[in-house]
C-alpha positions in Angstrom: 45.6 4.4 26.2 46.1 2.8 22.9 42.9 1.0 22.7 41.4 4.7 23.5 42.6 6.3 20.1 41.9 2.4 18.0 38.7 2.8 19.3 38.1 6.5 18.4 40.2 6.0 15.2 37.1 3.2 14.2 34.2 5.3 15.7 35.8 8.1 13.1 35.5 5.3 10.0 32.1 3.6 10.9 31.0 7.7 11.2 32.3 8.2 7.6 31.5 5.1 6.0 27.9 5.4 6.8 27.6 9.2 5.7 29.8 7.7 2.0 26.5 5.2 2.2 23.9 7.3 2.6 25.6 10.2 0.0 25.7 6.8 -2.4 22.0 5.6 -1.6 20.8 9.2 -2.4 22.2 9.5 -5.3 21.2 6.1 -6.8 17.8 7.5 -5.4 17.8 10.8 -7.5 19.2 8.4 -11.0 16.2 6.0 -9.9 13.4 8.9 -9.3 14.6 10.6 -12.7 14.6 7.4 -14.4 10.7 7.1 -13.4 9.5 10.1 -13.8 11.0 10.1 -17.2 9.2 6.7 -18.2 6.5 8.1 -17.6 7.0 11.0 -19.6 7.4 9.0 -22.2 4.0 7.4 -22.5 2.4 10.5 -23.4 2.5 12.6 -26.1 5.2 14.4 -26.4 4.8 18.5 -25.9 4.4 19.9 -29.6 1.2 16.7 -30.0 -0.3 17.6 -27.2 -0.3 21.7 -28.2 -1.8 20.8 -31.2 -4.7 18.2 -29.6 -5.7 21.5 -27.0 -4.8 23.4 -29.9 -7.6 21.5 -32.0 -10.0 21.7 -28.9 -9.7 25.0 -28.3 -10.3 25.9 -32.7 -13.6 23.7 -32.0 -15.1 25.7 -28.9 -14.6 28.5 -29.9 -16.9 27.6 -33.3 -18.8 26.2 -31.9 -19.6 29.1 -29.2 -19.3 31.4 -31.8 -22.5 29.5 -34.3 -24.2 29.4 -30.5 -23.3 32.5 -30.1 -22.8 35.0 -32.8 -22.2 38.4 -31.3 -18.6 36.7 -29.9 -15.8 37.5 -31.8 -12.6 35.3 -30.5 -9.3 36.9 -30.3 -5.9 35.9 -29.0 -5.5 38.2 -25.7 -2.0 36.1 -24.5 0.7 34.6 -26.1 2.0 31.1 -25.4 4.6 30.5 -22.8 6.5 27.7 -21.5 7.9 26.3 -18.2 9.9 23.8 -17.0 7.3 21.3 -14.8 6.6 21.2 -11.0 7.5 19.1 -8.2 5.9 15.7 -10.0 8.6 15.7 -12.5 11.2 18.0 -11.0 14.2 15.2 -11.7 14.1 15.2 -15.0 15.3 18.6 -15.0 17.6 18.5 -12.4 21.2 19.6 -14.1 20.0 20.7 -16.8 20.5 23.6 -18.8 17.6 23.1 -20.5 14.3 21.5 -19.3 13.3 17.7 -21.1 10.0 17.7 -19.1 8.1 21.0 -19.8 4.3 22.5 -19.5 2.6 24.8 -22.0 0.0 28.4 -21.7 -1.6 27.9 -24.9 -2.8 31.4 -26.1 -6.0 32.9 -23.9 -8.5 32.8 -26.2 -11.3 35.8 -25.1 -13.8 38.0 -26.7 -15.4 40.9 -25.8 -18.6 40.4 -23.6 -19.7 37.8 -21.6 -22.9 35.0 -21.4 -26.3 35.9 -19.5 -27.6 33.7 -17.1 -29.6 31.8 -19.3 -26.8 31.3 -21.4 -24.7 30.2 -19.3 -25.3 26.6 -19.0 -25.8 25.9 -22.1 -22.5 27.4 -23.1 -21.0 25.2 -20.2 -23.3 22.1 -22.4 -21.2 23.2 -25.1 -17.6 23.7 -23.5 -18.2 20.3 -21.3 -19.3 18.4 -24.3 -16.2 19.1 -26.9 -13.8 19.0 -23.4 -14.7 15.9 -23.1 -13.9 14.3 -26.6 -10.4 15.4 -26.1 -10.0 13.7 -22.9 -11.4 16.3 -20.1 -13.2 15.5 -16.9 -16.7 17.0 -15.8 -16.4 20.9 -15.8 -16.2 22.2 -11.4 -18.0 25.1 -11.3 -15.5 28.3 -9.4 -17.3 30.9 -9.5 -22.1 31.2 -10.2 -22.1 34.8 -9.6 -25.1 37.1 -11.9 -23.2 38.1 -14.6 -19.9 36.2 -13.2 -19.2 32.9 -13.7 -16.4 30.4 -14.1 -15.8 26.4 -14.7 -12.4 24.6 -14.7 -11.6 20.9 -16.2 -8.7 19.2 -16.2 -7.8 15.7 -17.7 -5.5 12.3 -17.4 -1.9 14.7 -17.9 -3.3 17.3 -15.5 -4.3 19.7 -18.3 -6.1 22.4 -16.8 -8.6 24.4 -18.5 -10.1 27.5 -17.9 -13.6 29.2 -19.2 -14.7 31.9 -17.6 -17.4 35.0 -18.5 -18.1 38.1 -16.8 -17.3 41.3 -18.5 -15.5 38.8 -21.5 -15.5 35.9 -21.5 -12.2 33.5 -22.0 -10.8 30.1 -22.6 -7.3 29.9 -20.7 -5.3 26.0 -21.2 -2.6 25.3 -19.5 -1.3 21.5 -20.5 0.0 19.2 -17.4 3.9 18.1 -17.9 5.5 16.4 -20.8 8.5 15.5 -22.7 10.0 17.9 -25.6 9.9 16.3 -29.4 13.7 16.2 -28.8 13.8 14.2 -25.4 11.0 12.0 -26.6 13.1 11.1 -29.7 16.0 10.8 -27.6 14.3 8.3 -25.0 16.8 8.6 -22.2 17.1 11.5 -19.6 19.7 13.6 -20.7 23.0 14.2 -18.9 23.4 16.4 -16.6 25.0 19.7 -17.6 28.4 20.7 -16.7 29.5 24.1 -16.1 
């Protein structure tokens, strides 16, 4: 009888020990992932630098399109917005009261009117050429119907830029994930918030 009780106690101890070991491994793993993700983001411009870079590109595009097609008059249709990064960098923001890693939607620019089917190819060439100078890849056609066109481009930081034209023409850009300037200056992941 004493043997059975000892065996049960040892089995229970083994289960508890395995659970604690697994829990510690998961915590170490989370910390390691957070460090790796933060280090990757440290290699990128901070969010304010990225916004400035992309904003300059959008200004250049609007200026060139207006010079080539003078009928376009651009205005902001939606203001800038920010959000925490998605799954690629989720550990950086885990358990923080304010996000260190963010994406930004730059102001959406639009103009009344669209491009004719004949003008669209020239407009895409202008936008594609300028976007490449700012690190974007080759435009991918996403909509191509008579009087309704759209292309998307992305860069190495997973910024997404959409140029579309139908009844109206718009320029929409969402940055990839970047550290806030404060997080980048700090240079290490923030401590977890305590509640």
